[in-house]
KOLROZA-92347 format. One record per residue (C-alpha): x, y, z negated; residue number from 1; residue in three letters. Coordinates in Angstrom, 2 decimals. Layout:
{node {X,Y,Z},NUM,"Ala"}
...
***
This chain:
{node {100.81,125.02,-71.03},1,"Met"}
{node {104.00,122.16,-71.35},2,"Ser"}
{node {103.27,119.40,-74.03},3,"His"}
{node {106.97,118.11,-73.98},4,"Gln"}
{node {108.98,118.38,-76.98},5,"Met"}
{node {112.31,119.03,-75.96},6,"Ser"}
{node {114.86,120.53,-78.24},7,"Gly"}
{node {118.05,121.73,-78.97},8,"Gln"}
{node {120.77,120.24,-80.76},9,"Gly"}
{node {121.21,120.72,-84.42},10,"Gln"}
{node {124.62,120.68,-86.24},11,"Pro"}
{node {123.72,117.39,-88.17},12,"Asp"}
{node {122.73,115.94,-84.37},13,"Gly"}
{node {118.78,115.95,-84.86},14,"Arg"}
{node {116.87,117.65,-82.26},15,"Met"}
{node {114.66,120.76,-83.11},16,"Ala"}
{node {111.59,120.26,-80.89},17,"Pro"}
{node {109.82,122.45,-79.37},18,"Thr"}
{node {106.29,123.44,-80.86},19,"Leu"}
{node {103.17,125.19,-79.10},20,"Asp"}
{node {100.46,127.02,-80.95},21,"Asp"}
{node {98.30,123.78,-80.83},22,"Val"}
{node {101.11,121.85,-82.41},23,"Asp"}
{node {101.80,124.18,-85.42},24,"Arg"}
{node {98.18,124.42,-85.98},25,"His"}
{node {97.86,120.76,-86.28},26,"Ile"}
{node {100.90,120.73,-88.54},27,"Val"}
{node {99.26,123.51,-90.75},28,"Glu"}
{node {96.27,121.77,-91.15},29,"Leu"}
{node {97.70,118.67,-92.01},30,"Leu"}
{node {100.01,120.36,-94.62},31,"Arg"}
{node {96.94,121.92,-96.42},32,"Val"}
{node {94.95,118.43,-96.20},33,"Asp"}
{node {97.01,115.35,-94.76},34,"Gly"}
{node {93.28,113.44,-95.30},35,"Arg"}
{node {91.51,115.36,-92.57},36,"Ile"}
{node {90.03,113.05,-90.13},37,"Ser"}
{node {91.14,113.63,-86.48},38,"Val"}
{node {88.08,114.20,-85.22},39,"Arg"}
{node {87.91,117.15,-87.65},40,"Lys"}
{node {91.24,118.21,-86.83},41,"Leu"}
{node {90.62,118.09,-82.87},42,"Ala"}
{node {87.38,120.16,-83.53},43,"Glu"}
{node {89.54,122.93,-85.52},44,"Lys"}
{node {92.15,122.95,-82.67},45,"Val"}
{node {89.89,122.94,-79.91},46,"Asn"}
{node {91.29,119.68,-78.19},47,"Val"}
{node {90.18,115.75,-77.43},48,"Ser"}
{node {90.33,113.51,-80.34},49,"Arg"}
{node {92.80,111.85,-78.08},50,"Ala"}
{node {94.83,114.31,-77.11},51,"Asn"}
{node {94.92,115.18,-81.28},52,"Ala"}
{node {95.94,111.39,-82.08},53,"Tyr"}
{node {98.83,111.89,-78.98},54,"Ala"}
{node {100.06,114.92,-80.70},55,"Arg"}
{node {100.17,113.79,-84.36},56,"Ile"}
{node {101.93,110.53,-82.79},57,"Glu"}
{node {104.52,112.72,-80.93},58,"Arg"}
{node {105.27,114.91,-83.90},59,"Leu"}
{node {105.95,112.05,-85.93},60,"Thr"}
{node {108.05,110.25,-83.75},61,"Thr"}
{node {110.00,113.47,-83.05},62,"Ala"}
{node {110.51,113.72,-87.08},63,"Gly"}
{node {108.34,116.96,-87.47},64,"Val"}
{node {105.85,115.20,-89.55},65,"Ile"}
{node {107.64,113.07,-91.91},66,"Thr"}
{node {105.01,111.34,-94.30},67,"Gly"}
{node {101.79,112.09,-96.12},68,"Tyr"}
{node {101.79,111.95,-100.11},69,"His"}
{node {99.51,113.24,-102.85},70,"Ala"}
{node {100.53,116.46,-104.76},71,"Thr"}
{node {100.33,115.95,-108.16},72,"Ile"}
{node {100.43,118.44,-111.37},73,"Asp"}
{node {103.49,117.32,-113.13},74,"Pro"}
{node {102.24,118.26,-116.41},75,"His"}
{node {99.16,116.32,-116.26},76,"Arg"}
{node {100.80,113.53,-115.05},77,"Tyr"}
{node {103.11,113.31,-117.92},78,"Gly"}
{node {106.36,115.32,-116.50},79,"Tyr"}
{node {106.15,118.13,-119.31},80,"Thr"}
{node {109.71,119.22,-119.08},81,"Val"}
{node {110.82,120.80,-115.61},82,"Ser"}
{node {114.11,122.13,-114.84},83,"Ala"}
{node {116.38,123.27,-111.97},84,"Tyr"}
{node {119.94,121.81,-112.47},85,"Leu"}
{node {123.03,123.63,-110.51},86,"Ala"}
{node {125.54,121.32,-109.77},87,"Val"}
{node {129.36,121.63,-109.00},88,"Lys"}
{node {131.04,118.90,-106.95},89,"Leu"}
{node {134.39,118.00,-105.93},90,"Arg"}
{node {135.00,118.72,-102.21},91,"Gln"}
{node {133.26,116.89,-99.43},92,"Arg"}
{node {131.56,114.86,-101.82},93,"Ser"}
{node {127.91,115.51,-101.15},94,"Trp"}
{node {126.84,112.25,-99.33},95,"Arg"}
{node {127.90,110.32,-101.94},96,"Glu"}
{node {126.47,112.39,-104.66},97,"Phe"}
{node {122.94,112.50,-102.54},98,"Thr"}
{node {123.23,108.46,-102.61},99,"Glu"}
{node {123.38,108.19,-106.39},100,"Arg"}
{node {120.35,110.79,-106.61},101,"Leu"}
{node {118.41,108.08,-104.83},102,"Ala"}
{node {118.38,105.75,-108.21},103,"Asp"}
{node {117.02,108.82,-109.81},104,"Met"}
{node {112.98,109.19,-109.95},105,"Pro"}
{node {113.56,112.19,-111.98},106,"Glu"}
{node {115.03,114.41,-109.23},107,"Val"}
{node {112.05,115.74,-107.16},108,"Glu"}
{node {114.29,117.59,-104.66},109,"His"}
{node {117.68,118.30,-104.24},110,"Ala"}
{node {119.42,120.76,-101.85},111,"Ala"}
{node {122.88,121.74,-100.80},112,"Met"}
{node {123.33,125.66,-101.59},113,"Val"}
{node {126.08,128.31,-101.15},114,"Ser"}
{node {127.36,130.37,-103.92},115,"Gly"}
{node {128.84,129.31,-107.17},116,"Gly"}
{node {127.17,126.09,-107.40},117,"Tyr"}
{node {127.08,123.38,-104.91},118,"Asp"}
{node {123.81,121.74,-105.33},119,"Gly"}
{node {120.57,122.81,-106.79},120,"Leu"}
{node {118.22,119.91,-108.30},121,"Leu"}
{node {114.64,120.01,-108.96},122,"Leu"}
{node {114.47,117.57,-112.23},123,"Val"}
{node {110.84,116.86,-113.86},124,"Arg"}
{node {110.98,114.55,-117.02},125,"Thr"}
{node {108.63,113.24,-119.76},126,"Thr"}
{node {110.40,115.08,-122.78},127,"Asp"}
{node {113.83,117.01,-123.46},128,"Ser"}
{node {115.28,113.82,-124.43},129,"Asp"}
{node {114.80,112.46,-120.91},130,"Ala"}
{node {116.11,115.44,-119.55},131,"Leu"}
{node {119.24,115.17,-122.05},132,"Arg"}
{node {119.46,111.62,-120.72},133,"Asp"}
{node {119.62,112.73,-116.71},134,"Val"}
{node {121.91,115.45,-116.92},135,"Val"}
{node {124.43,114.12,-119.96},136,"Leu"}
{node {124.33,110.61,-119.30},137,"Asp"}
{node {123.59,110.26,-115.76},138,"Arg"}
{node {124.38,113.20,-113.80},139,"Leu"}
{node {127.51,113.93,-115.90},140,"Gln"}
{node {129.13,110.65,-115.67},141,"Ser"}
{node {129.08,110.62,-111.60},142,"Met"}
{node {132.62,110.88,-110.10},143,"Pro"}
{node {131.35,113.71,-108.10},144,"Glu"}
{node {130.12,116.03,-110.94},145,"Val"}
{node {132.29,118.60,-112.08},146,"Met"}
{node {129.75,121.01,-113.90},147,"Ala"}
{node {126.14,121.40,-114.36},148,"Thr"}
{node {124.14,124.53,-115.43},149,"His"}
{node {120.56,123.46,-116.56},150,"Thr"}
{node {117.49,126.20,-116.09},151,"Met"}
{node {114.16,125.00,-117.63},152,"Phe"}
{node {111.15,126.12,-115.85},153,"Ile"}
{node {109.12,127.93,-118.03},154,"Leu"}
{node {106.14,128.35,-115.78},155,"Asp"}
{node {105.07,127.81,-112.10},156,"Glu"}
{node {103.09,129.20,-109.20},157,"Val"}
{node {101.59,126.48,-107.21},158,"Arg"}
{node {101.14,127.82,-103.22},159,"Pro"}
{node {97.41,128.04,-102.68},160,"Arg"}
{node {95.73,125.94,-100.50},161,"Thr"}
***
């Protein structure tokens, strides 16, 4: 069994590593519990701790594992208003637009999409006034933004872990 992670080129220049079943099992275990000990992880995937450490390091270096974070309940954290914002942008302005989004902590996720809009944003705020500020004052004042469409999130289903 090969442990090399050779890959095929992607349009954006990144290499897609080849993962074996053990690599995928490690990633899935870390997705469920990023705080799992390497000893326990190694036991679950039937490899030595040294092998598990090496694989985690390789997966991190290859960009498969990009970090670890705490998953929060937005409502309990104080983000009581969540919405998806569909955004129409001027042609070829996605990079500039996403650079501006870096200064907006309310934007949890941004994706370039196909269809009638160019981007879809997941925005979480403390209240409707804060959402109004994000949409009307900050997003719509960006030169790249031609139009927005706001869809309030009424309920969310969280994946089971």
